[in-house]
C-alpha positions in Angstrom: -24.6 -75.8 -50.6 -26.9 -76.5 -47.7 -29.7 -74.1 -46.6 -27.9 -73.4 -43.4 -24.7 -72.4 -45.2 -26.6 -70.1 -47.5 -28.3 -68.5 -44.6 -25.0 -67.8 -42.9 -23.2 -66.7 -46.0 -25.7 -64.3 -47.4 -28.0 -61.7 -46.0 -31.5 -62.3 -47.5 -33.8 -59.4 -47.1 -36.8 -61.3 -45.9 -38.4 -61.4 -42.4 -40.6 -64.4 -43.3 -40.6 -67.4 -40.9 -42.1 -69.9 -43.3 -42.6 -70.5 -47.0 -46.2 -69.3 -46.7 -45.0 -65.9 -45.5 -42.5 -65.4 -48.3 -43.3 -62.5 -50.6 -43.8 -63.2 -54.3 -40.7 -63.3 -56.4 -37.1 -64.1 -55.4 -35.9 -62.7 -52.1 -33.1 -60.2 -52.4 -29.7 -61.6 -51.8 -27.1 -59.1 -50.6 -23.3 -59.7 -50.9 -20.3 -57.5 -50.5 -17.9 -58.3 -53.4 -14.2 -57.6 -53.1 -12.6 -55.4 -55.7 -8.9 -54.4 -56.2 -9.2 -51.2 -54.1 -12.7 -51.3 -52.6 -15.8 -53.5 -52.6 -19.3 -53.5 -54.2 -22.6 -53.9 -52.4 -24.4 -56.3 -54.7 -28.1 -57.0 -54.4 -29.8 -59.6 -56.6 -33.5 -60.5 -56.5 -37.0 -59.3 -57.2 -37.6 -55.6 -56.5 -33.9 -54.9 -55.9 -34.2 -51.4 -57.4 -36.9 -50.5 -54.9 -34.3 -50.5 -52.2 -32.0 -48.1 -54.0 -33.3 -44.8 -52.5 -32.8 -46.1 -48.9 -29.4 -47.6 -49.7 -28.0 -44.5 -51.3 -29.5 -42.0 -48.9 -26.9 -40.1 -46.8 -27.4 -39.1 -43.2 -26.7 -35.4 -44.2 -29.7 -33.3 -45.1 -27.9 -31.6 -48.0 -28.7 -32.9 -51.4 -26.1 -33.9 -54.0 -26.0 -34.1 -57.8 -26.4 -37.4 -59.5 -25.9 -38.2 -63.2 -28.4 -40.8 -64.4 -26.6 -42.3 -67.4 -29.2 -44.3 -69.4 -28.6 -46.4 -72.6 -30.5 -45.1 -75.6 -33.5 -47.4 -76.2 -33.6 -48.6 -72.6 -37.0 -49.2 -71.0 -38.4 -45.8 -70.1 -40.3 -47.1 -67.1 -37.1 -48.5 -65.7 -35.2 -45.3 -66.1 -38.0 -43.3 -64.5 -38.1 -45.7 -61.5 -34.3 -45.3 -61.0 -34.7 -41.6 -61.3 -37.3 -41.6 -58.6 -35.2 -43.7 -56.3 -32.2 -41.3 -56.7 -34.5 -38.4 -55.9 -35.7 -40.3 -52.8 -32.1 -40.6 -51.8 -31.8 -36.8 -51.9 -30.1 -36.4 -55.2 -30.6 -33.7 -57.8 -30.8 -35.9 -60.9 -29.5 -35.0 -64.4 -30.5 -37.6 -67.0 -28.0 -38.4 -69.7 -28.8 -40.7 -72.7 -25.8 -42.4 -74.4 -25.4 -45.0 -77.1 -24.1 -48.5 -76.3 -20.5 -47.8 -77.2 -17.1 -48.4 -75.5 -14.8 -46.1 -77.4 -12.5 -43.1 -76.4 -14.9 -40.8 -78.3 -17.9 -42.1 -76.3 -15.9 -41.7 -73.0 -15.0 -38.1 -74.0 -18.6 -37.4 -74.8 -19.8 -38.8 -71.5 -17.1 -36.8 -69.6 -18.3 -33.6 -71.3 -21.9 -34.3 -70.2 -20.7 -35.0 -66.6 -18.9 -31.6 -66.7 -22.1 -30.0 -67.9 -24.0 -31.5 -65.0 -21.3 -30.3 -62.6 -20.7 -33.8 -61.1 -17.9 -34.0 -58.6 -16.1 -36.7 -56.7 -18.7 -36.3 -53.9 -21.6 -37.1 -56.2 -23.1 -40.1 -58.0 -22.9 -41.6 -61.5 -25.7 -44.1 -61.9 -25.5 -46.2 -65.1 -28.5 -48.1 -66.5 -27.8 -50.3 -69.5 -26.1 -53.2 -71.1 -22.5 -54.4 -71.0 -21.1 -51.6 -73.1 -22.9 -48.8 -71.2 -21.9 -50.1 -67.7 -18.3 -50.6 -68.9 -18.1 -47.1 -70.3 -19.5 -45.6 -67.2 -17.0 -47.5 -65.0 -14.1 -46.2 -67.1 -15.2 -42.6 -66.9 -16.4 -42.6 -63.2 -13.1 -44.3 -62.2 -11.2 -41.3 -63.4 -13.7 -38.5 -63.0 -12.4 -36.0 -60.4 -10.1 -38.7 -59.1 -13.0 -41.2 -58.6 -16.8 -40.7 -58.4 -19.3 -43.1 -56.8 -20.7 -45.5 -59.5 -24.0 -47.3 -59.2 -24.7 -50.0 -61.7 -28.2 -51.1 -62.8 -27.8 -53.8 -65.5 -30.6 -54.2 -68.0 -29.9 -57.8 -68.9 -28.3 -60.9 -67.5 -25.1 -60.6 -69.6 -24.5 -57.1 -68.3 -25.0 -58.2 -64.7 -22.6 -61.1 -65.1 -19.9 -59.4 -67.1 -19.8 -55.7 -66.6 -20.7 -55.0 -63.0 -17.6 -56.4 -61.3 -15.3 -56.8 -64.3 -16.1 -54.1 -66.9 -14.9 -54.5 -70.5 -12.1 -52.3 -71.7 -12.4 -49.4 -74.1 -11.8 -49.9 -77.9 -9.2 -47.7 -79.6 -9.3 -47.1 -83.4 -11.3 -50.2 -83.9 -9.1 -52.4 -81.8 -11.1 -53.9 -78.9 -10.4 -53.4 -75.3 -7.0 -51.7 -75.3 -7.8 -49.5 -72.2 -8.8 -51.6 -69.2 -10.6 -50.4 -66.2 -10.8 -52.3 -62.9 -14.1 -53.1 -61.2 -15.3 -49.9 -59.7 -19.1 -49.9 -58.9 -19.9 -49.1 -55.3 -23.4 -50.5 -55.6 -25.0 -52.9 -58.0 -28.7 -53.6 -58.2 -29.7 -56.7 -60.3 -33.5 -56.6 -60.3 -34.9 -59.9 -61.6 -38.3 -58.3 -62.1 -36.8 -55.9 -64.6 -34.5 -58.1 -66.7 -35.3 -60.9 -69.0 -34.7 -64.2 -67.2 -36.0 -66.7 -69.8 -33.2 -69.4 -69.9 -33.6 -69.7 -73.7 -32.6 -66.0 -74.4 -29.1 -65.2 -75.4 -28.2 -62.8 -72.6 -29.2 -65.5 -70.0 -27.3 -68.2 -72.0 -24.2 -65.9 -72.1 -24.5 -65.4 -68.3 -24.5 -69.2 -67.9 -21.4 -69.4 -70.1 -19.6 -66.8 -68.0 -20.6 -68.7 -64.9 -18.9 -71.8 -66.3 -15.8 -69.8 -67.3 -15.6 -68.2 -63.9 -16.0 -71.5 -62.0 -13.2 -73.2 -64.0 -11.0 -70.2 -63.2 -11.9 -69.9 -59.5 -11.6 -73.2 -57.6 -12.8 -76.7 -57.6 -15.4 -75.9 -55.0 -17.0 -73.3 -57.3 -16.9 -75.7 -60.2 -18.7 -78.4 -58.1 -21.3 -76.0 -56.9 -22.1 -74.9 -60.4 -22.1 -78.5 -61.7 -24.7 -79.4 -59.1 -26.8 -76.4 -59.9 -26.5 -76.5 -63.7 -29.7 -78.4 -64.6 -31.8 -76.0 -62.5 -30.2 -73.0 -64.2 -30.9 -74.5 -67.7 -34.6 -74.8 -67.0 -34.9 -71.3 -65.5 -35.0 -71.8 -61.8 -34.8 -68.2 -60.7 -33.9 -68.9 -57.1 -30.9 -70.9 -58.2 -30.1 -68.3 -60.9 -30.0 -65.5 -58.3 -27.7 -67.5 -56.0 -25.4 -68.5 -58.8 -25.2 -64.9 -60.0 -24.1 -63.8 -56.5 -21.6 -66.7 -56.3 -20.1 -65.8 -59.7 -19.8 -62.1 -59.0 -18.1 -62.9 -55.7 -15.7 -65.2 -57.5 -14.9 -62.7 -60.1 -14.3 -60.0 -57.5 -12.0 -62.3 -55.6 -10.0 -63.1 -58.7 -9.7 -59.5 -59.7 -8.5 -58.5 -56.2 -5.8 -61.2 -56.1 -2.2 -60.0 -55.5 -1.1 -62.5 -58.2 -1.1 -61.2 -61.7 -1.4 -64.7 -63.0 -4.7 -65.1 -61.1 -6.0 -61.8 -62.3 -5.2 -62.7 -65.9 -7.5 -65.8 -65.5 -10.5 -63.5 -65.7 -9.8 -63.1 -69.4 -10.2 -66.9 -70.0 -12.1 -67.5 -73.2 -12.1 -63.8 -74.4 -9.2 -64.3 -76.9 -11.2 -67.1 -78.5 -14.4 -65.1 -78.5 -12.8 -62.1 -80.2 -10.8 -64.1 -82.7 -13.7 -66.4 -83.7 -16.5 -63.9 -83.9 -15.6 -62.8 -87.5 -15.0 -66.4 -88.6 -18.3 -67.9 -87.7 -21.9 -67.2 -89.0 -23.7 -64.2 -87.5 -26.4 -66.4 -86.2 -24.0 -68.3 -83.9 -24.5 -66.8 -80.5 -21.6 -65.6 -78.3 -22.6 -68.0 -75.6 -21.8 -70.9 -78.0 -18.5 -69.4 -79.0 -17.5 -68.9 -75.3 -18.6 -72.5 -74.5 -16.4 -73.7 -77.4 -13.5 -71.7 -76.0 -13.7 -74.0 -73.0 -13.9 -77.1 -75.1 -11.0 -76.1 -77.3 -8.6 -75.0 -74.6 -9.4 -77.9 -72.3 -8.3 -80.3 -75.0 -5.1 -78.4 -75.7 -4.3 -78.4 -71.9 -5.0 -82.2 -71.9 -2.7 -82.5 -74.9 0.0 -80.8 -72.8 -0.6 -83.4 -70.1 -1.7 -80.8 -67.6 -5.5 -81.4 -67.5 -6.8 -85.0 -67.1 -9.2 -86.6 -69.5 -11.8 -86.9 -66.6 -11.6 -83.1 -66.1 -12.1 -82.5 -69.9 -15.2 -84.7 -69.7 -16.4 -82.9 -66.6 -16.2 -79.5 -68.4 -18.0 -81.0 -71.4 -20.7 -82.3 -69.1 -21.1 -79.0 -67.3 -21.6 -77.2 -70.7 -24.2 -79.8 -71.7 -26.1 -79.4 -68.4 -26.0 -75.6 -68.9 -27.6 -76.2 -72.4 -24.8 -74.3 -74.1 -24.4 -75.0 -77.8 -21.4 -75.0 -80.1 -20.2 -73.4 -83.3 -21.6 -74.9 -86.5 -20.1 -74.0 -89.8 -17.0 -74.2 -92.0 -13.9 -72.7 -90.5 -10.4 -72.9 -92.2 -7.9 -74.1 -89.6 -5.2 -71.7 -90.9 -7.6 -68.8 -90.6 -8.5 -69.8 -87.0 -4.8 -70.0 -86.0 -4.1 -66.7 -87.6 -7.0 -65.0 -85.8 -6.0 -66.4 -82.4 -2.4 -65.2 -82.9 -3.4 -61.8 -84.2 -5.6 -61.2 -81.2 -3.0 -62.3 -78.6 -0.3 -60.2 -80.3 -2.5 -57.1 -79.9 -2.0 -57.3 -76.2 1.3 -59.1 -75.7 4.5 -59.8 -77.5 4.1 -63.5 -76.8 1.5 -66.0 -77.9 -0.1 -67.2 -74.7 -3.5 -68.8 -74.4 -5.6 -69.1 -71.2 -5.6 -72.8 -70.4 -7.3 -74.7 -67.6 -4.4 -76.5 -65.8 -7.0 -78.1 -63.4 -10.6 -77.5 -62.4 -10.2 -74.1 -60.6 -6.9 -73.1 -62.1 -6.5 -71.2 -65.4 -3.2 -69.7 -66.5 -1.8 -68.1 -69.6 0.5 -70.6 -71.2 2.6 -71.1 -74.3 1.2 -73.5 -77.0 3.6 -75.1 -79.4 2.7 -74.6 -83.1 2.4 -78.3 -83.9 0.0 -78.9 -80.9 -2.1 -75.9 -81.8 -2.3 -77.0 -85.5 -3.3 -80.5 -84.5 -6.2 -79.4 -82.2 -7.3 -76.6 -84.5 -7.7 -79.1 -87.4 -9.7 -81.5 -85.1 -11.9 -78.6 -83.8 -12.7 -77.3 -87.3 -13.5 -80.8 -88.6 -16.0 -81.4 -85.8 -17.7 -78.0 -86.4 -18.6 -78.6 -90.1 -22.3 -77.9 -90.6 
């Protein structure tokens, strides 16, 4: 993407006329992201949280309650800075600490605390935390009094990439993600000064894996843009990371707001593999590697069905290599892997359908014949032996 295109497409909060005048850090990129029934004001960059008070301030003089939902163990200085910003916006802040859970019990507990804080549909729920906390807050705020404004402040790169626009579902009786919530946050502040951006850390690696998943599901233009930017992301170029984060969130919002259920379902690409394989692989194998292997595995099945070309399979492999995303290492029984994949799919559907890339930029749920699944599973397991 050229500099002119970037300047036209995104509002960068900087009045500098030259590189010498630019402030330290990464200039804030602002982007409105489409959601199924609304949109999210996303701001990514250095010091993004510092703009929160001004952004959330209402013209009316009257103050309003705000529930500051903070993940237990979160950085105290970050929580205090967010509290001050909410106060500057004219809010009467009630702080609520919650554990990192996504269960019905956790949702009920949070709802009880919102009731105690007398939060209404005219007020604010501001969530500060990881994927689970942001997802839980989205589920509760979406239903609270018919819908209460949600402000998301992710504390790591994985939360910013996954939970701000497409929150994870709630677990029920130990079964993951049975109750789904659409993207709901009204504002999202991704402050690159307040989250770990080291490219070698797992949350950042997972964010890169989700960027790859999203690009393959979105369109060929998105895939090409990420492919060209991948080397810079792998070495920790923060300017490129901020731009790709915004591009990915915009893509995920566009997919989630599609009128086609098949397009919306493409957002779950790779999640079946991640849930099914997690109990089968060693604990030290990171989720980013499992998610990357989901792309490798499904692209080869799609090629075996003569839907995805060999060149596209190699392009996906090269993208994952450029993004420095590893793969599973360890012994896996093919029969166990097949059973786990089917068990996961049958929790959500009466048919065994896997998300497969039919082309670069097109992912669809598709049937996989048992013989083809067995063939590719055996090959996959054989190549992952430690």
